[in-house]
MARMARLUM-256996 format. One record per residue (C-alpha): residue in three letters; x, y, z. Coordinates in steps of 0.1 Angstrom, whole numbers, padded with zeros to 4 digits, always signed. Each point is the difference from the previous one (the first is absolute). Layout:
ALAXYZ/...
***
This chain:
MET+0150-0244-0283/SER+0001+0036+0022/LYS-0012-0003+0035/TYR-0018+0029+0012/ALA-0022+0008+0032/LEU-0028+0027-0002/THR-0008+0013+0032/VAL-0037+0020+0009/ALA-0017+0017+0029/CYS-0036+0017+0000/ARG-0031-0003+0018/SER-0017-0034+0001/THR-0027-0005-0021/ARG-0011-0028-0023/GLY+0015-0016-0033/ILE+0035+0016+0007/VAL+0016-0034-0002/ALA-0021-0010-0027/ALA+0012+0030-0022/ILE+0037-0003+0010/ALA-0006-0042-0017/ALA-0014+0014-0026/TYR+0021+0028-0012/MET+0030-0031+0007/VAL-0019-0021-0023/GLU-0002+0025-0026/HIS+0037+0010-0004/GLY+0009-0038+0007/CYS+0018-0002+0030/ASN-0002-0026+0023/ILE-0006+0005+0038/THR+0027-0020+0020/ASP-0009+0008+0032/SER-0027+0030+0018/ALA-0006+0013+0032/GLN-0024+0020+0013/PHE-0020+0020+0035/ASP-0031+0014+0005/ASP+0005+0023+0028/MET-0037+0004+0016/GLU+0008+0024+0023/THR+0011+0021-0024/GLY-0015-0009-0031/ASN+0032-0001-0018/PHE+0010-0025-0028/PHE+0038-0014-0007/MET+0008-0026-0024/ARG+0036-0013-0014/VAL+0000-0018-0030/SER+0032-0021-0013/PHE+0000-0005-0036/THR+0017-0012-0033/SER-0007+0020-0031/GLU-0004-0031-0025/GLU-0006+0020-0031/GLY+0031+0023+0003/ALA-0018+0028+0017/ASP+0023+0024+0011/LEU-0006+0024+0034/ALA-0008+0035-0014/THR-0023-0019-0020/LEU-0021-0016+0024/HIS+0000+0031+0025/GLU-0012+0024-0023/GLY-0024-0030-0014/PHE-0012-0003+0037/ALA-0013+0042+0004/GLU-0032-0009-0011/THR-0012-0027+0022/ALA+0018+0016+0031/ALA-0021+0031-0006/GLY-0029-0020+0004/PHE+0010-0009+0035/ASP+0018+0034+0011/MET+0035-0023+0004/THR+0031+0009+0007/TYR+0021-0027-0018/ASP+0037-0007-0014/PHE+0017-0029-0021/HIS+0036-0011+0009/ASP+0023-0021-0018/GLU+0011-0025+0028/ALA+0033-0007-0020/GLN+0008+0040+0010/LYS+0016+0004+0029/MET-0005+0031+0026/LYS+0028+0023+0005/VAL+0004+0001+0038/ILE+0021+0021+0023/ILE+0013-0016+0036/MET+0009+0024+0029/VAL+0019-0013+0031/SER+0016+0014+0031/ARG+0020-0024+0021/PHE-0019-0029+0002/GLY+0013-0021-0030/HIS-0022-0031+0003/CYS-0033+0009-0024/LEU+0023+0014-0024/ASN+0020-0032-0003/ASP-0027-0023+0003/LEU-0019+0025-0033/LEU+0035-0002-0017/TYR+0004-0042+0001/ARG-0038-0003-0009/TRP+0009+0026-0030/ARG+0029-0018-0011/ILE-0017-0034-0003/GLY-0032+0012-0017/ALA-0022-0004+0031/LEU-0008+0038-0001/PRO-0006+0009-0039/ILE+0012+0036+0004/ASP+0023+0025-0013/ILE+0024+0015+0030/VAL+0007+0036-0017/ALA+0020+0008+0034/VAL+0003-0005+0036/ILE-0004+0037+0021/SER+0018+0001+0036/ASN+0004+0028+0025/HIS+0035-0019+0011/MET+0028-0020-0021/ASP-0003-0034+0018/TYR-0017-0019-0035/GLN+0020+0018-0028/LYS+0025-0030-0004/VAL-0030-0027+0003/VAL-0020+0025-0026/VAL+0030+0008-0021/ASN+0010-0041-0005/HIS-0036-0008-0012/ASP+0005+0031-0029/ILE-0030+0023+0017/PRO+0007+0037+0003/PHE+0003+0007+0038/HIS-0009+0037+0009/CYS+0014+0012+0038/ILE-0023+0031+0003/LYS+0003+0007+0035/VAL-0026+0016+0026/THR+0001+0026+0025/LYS-0027+0020+0018/ALA+0017+0032-0020/ASN+0003-0016-0038/LYS-0032-0021+0000/PRO-0017+0020-0024/GLN+0031+0000-0022/ALA+0004-0040+0005/GLU-0032-0011-0010/ALA+0000+0023-0032/ALA+0031-0023-0005/ILE-0020-0032+0004/MET-0030+0015-0023/GLN+0029+0009-0029/VAL+0012-0036+0002/VAL-0035-0013-0007/GLU-0006+0025-0027/ASP+0032-0011-0014/THR-0009-0037+0005/GLU-0035+0001-0011/ALA-0004-0019+0031/GLU-0039-0015+0009/LEU+0005-0010+0031/ILE+0019+0006+0030/VAL+0009-0026+0026/LEU+0009+0013+0036/ALA+0020-0029+0014/ARG+0010+0009+0033/TYR+0007+0035-0012/MET-0001+0023+0034/GLN-0012+0032-0012/ILE-0031+0016+0000/LEU-0016+0012-0034/SER-0013+0033-0001/ASP-0040+0004-0009/GLU+0008+0015-0033/MET+0019-0033-0014/CYS-0024-0023+0019/GLN-0029+0015-0019/LYS+0022+0005-0035/MET+0008-0037+0005/SER-0034-0013+0016/GLY-0005-0036-0011/ARG+0031-0003-0009/ILE+0024-0003+0030/ILE+0001-0031+0020/ASN+0015-0004+0036/ILE+0004-0026+0024/HIS-0005+0005+0033/HIS+0014-0019+0031/SER-0028-0010+0018/PHE-0038-0016-0008/LEU-0019+0032-0008/PRO-0016+0016+0018/SER+0013-0009+0034/PHE+0031+0008+0014/LYS+0007+0032-0021/GLY+0034+0022+0000/ALA+0035-0005+0006/ASN+0007-0032+0017/PRO-0029-0019-0005/TYR+0018-0034+0004/LYS+0005+0014+0037/GLN-0033+0005+0005/ALA-0013-0033-0007/PHE+0022-0011+0024/GLN-0004+0018+0028/ARG-0040-0009-0012/GLY+0010-0035+0002/VAL-0016-0007-0034/LYS-0002-0036-0015/LEU+0003+0011-0038/ILE+0019+0025-0014/GLY-0003+0015-0037/ALA+0006+0026-0027/THR-0019+0020-0022/SER+0004+0012-0033/HIS-0022+0025-0012/TYR-0001+0033-0025/VAL+0014+0033+0014/THR-0020+0026+0008/ALA+0000+0035+0018/ASP-0012-0018+0031/LEU+0029-0016+0016/ASP-0003-0039-0005/GLU-0038+0000-0007/GLY+0001-0004-0036/PRO-0022-0027-0019/ILE+0017-0039+0014/ILE+0007-0023-0026/GLU+0017-0028+0017/GLN+0008-0014+0035/ASP+0015-0031+0016/THR+0008-0006+0035/VAL+0025-0024+0020/ARG-0006-0018+0032/VAL+0022+0006+0032/THR-0001-0007+0033/HIS+0007+0015+0037/ALA+0035-0013-0002/GLN+0011+0019-0029/SER+0019+0035+0002/PRO-0007+0028-0016/GLU+0029-0009-0021/ASP-0015-0030-0009/TYR-0030+0020-0013/VAL+0020+0022-0024/SER+0019-0029-0016/LEU-0036-0021-0006/GLY-0014+0033-0010/ARG+0024+0004-0031/ASP-0013-0029-0015/VAL-0034+0009+0004/GLU+0011+0037-0013/SER+0017-0013-0034/ALA-0027-0025-0007/VAL-0029+0020+0003/LEU+0013+0028-0020/ALA+0012-0023-0032/ARG-0040-0007-0001/ALA-0011+0031+0005/ILE+0024+0009-0031/HIS-0012-0030-0016/ALA-0031+0009+0003/HIS+0003+0037-0011/ILE+0023-0009-0033/HIS-0029-0025-0008/ARG-0027+0024-0002/ARG-0018-0017+0028/VAL-0007+0025+0028/PHE-0026+0023-0005/LEU-0004+0031+0021/ASN-0036+0001+0018/GLY-0006+0031+0020/ASN+0028-0005+0032/LYS+0002-0043-0007/THR+0010-0019-0030/VAL-0015-0023-0021/VAL+0028-0030-0007/PHE-0005-0025-0021/PRO+0017-0037-0004/ALA+0031-0005-0020/SER-0007-0010-0036/PRO+0011-0039-0002/GLY+0041+0001-0010/SER+0006+0037+0011/TYR+0023-0010+0027/ALA+0024-0025-0021/SER+0034+0012-0001/GLU+0023+0001-0030/ARG+0024-0020+0019/MET+0007-0021+0034/GLY+0028+0011+0021/
***
């Protein structure tokens, strides 16, 4: 049986869940997992439903048939085939811990994505990427050529039909135009527990303040630097006896895990934009399972 997911966003009102459930029953579908959130502050409603089509209905038929139900609630909605892997471009500079972590998770099936390219402004990870049979593009970025470089990046996006860009410690600021064009489709990892300790050296700032927790934040990229809607965060404990270099080392592990979890949530359609925040639903049972161990 085909496994699908339905995502819905609309204004909150009575009868939404009942209408969705009724549609599923009428079209021979069995709901296997469901999550919903009613934002009492904004009046927005969000829902994600995993289901199987027990009578063989295809995605296009389900999508078209749902239009009448959706119209009654002015829904924004979409149906997704959970077997279809999202096309992803990873961008990296000279810090490779997130890239290597993502490649490993991808290789064992823990992160079910289709990595269509890796783009870097340096050559450091060309061999690593090519050895994984993934196209590598080195696009140098300077103040003088930034528009041309960004145009080359967008050309790769268009050629590969990439649906998501992951900034895995890519240390270049994207233009407002690119951020707007790819709104909701660029995920960044920031080496700090935002919104604290912003800037180029947050670990040094944290060290100087004597913090007992350091962390990382994964968020959608917007024109406002490091201000995009947050998807995932985590922390690790530190003590007064540890150095800034210790902070960096400990931070690498947190960054890698936080970025991977954010991507996992996005590709499974569990993240909904809600103004300048996000609604992130829990993972469906079995969605973290790897195709193989090791």
